[in-house]
C-alpha positions, 0 to 999 in steps of 0.5 A: 500500500505504501509503495503504491502511495509513493508511486502515485505521488511520484506520478503526481509530481509530473501532473501537479507540478506542471501547475508551477512551471513554464518548461520553455523558460526553465528548460535551458536552466535545468540541464545538468543541475545538482541539488543537495540533500536539503533541497531534495528533502524539501522538494519531496516534503512539499510534494507530499504536502501539496498532494491532497490539495492538488487532488481536491482542486483537480476533482473540483475543477473536473466537476465544474468543466464536466466532460471537457478536458481540464486545460493545462494550468501553469501558476506563473502563467495567468493566461493558462487559466483563461480557459477555465470557467470563473469558479474553476479559475478561482479554485486553480488560483487558490491552489496555486497560492496555497502550493506556493506557500507550501513550497516556501514553507519547506525552504525552497523558492518556486524557481528551485522547485521548478528546476528540480521538477524539470531535472527529474524528467531527464535525470534518473539519478535525481529521480531515484533520490527524490523517489527514495526520499518520498519513501523515507518520508512516508515510512517516517509518517506511518511509523509515528 
């Protein structure tokens, strides 16, 4: 069960964190970055902390838009939310604001969070480090 949760969260990294990033502007800066253990742990903690809110926001937006696909929402690109109906746009904005606070609470800037997210997509070593950190954090949470 725990392994499934971590896999689900890891998949969620690729779906939810797109809410923060504009891959065009950051891709060049994200190549071959190295991140320290504090950044990796903060990243994993932030992902775990924002996952329940992401699921709730996505579910609410999906209910509002109905059969239509939920458009890609990028928090730092306000125009990406223009396709959403008013209430769904409000939910997306609230999620973005809440998630940005979570990222900050775990000691990262949005830029650091975005760079890690992009680097995970092409760096298997970093992907493994984040995955292992997620597992460790989940074990610690479950044993308390």
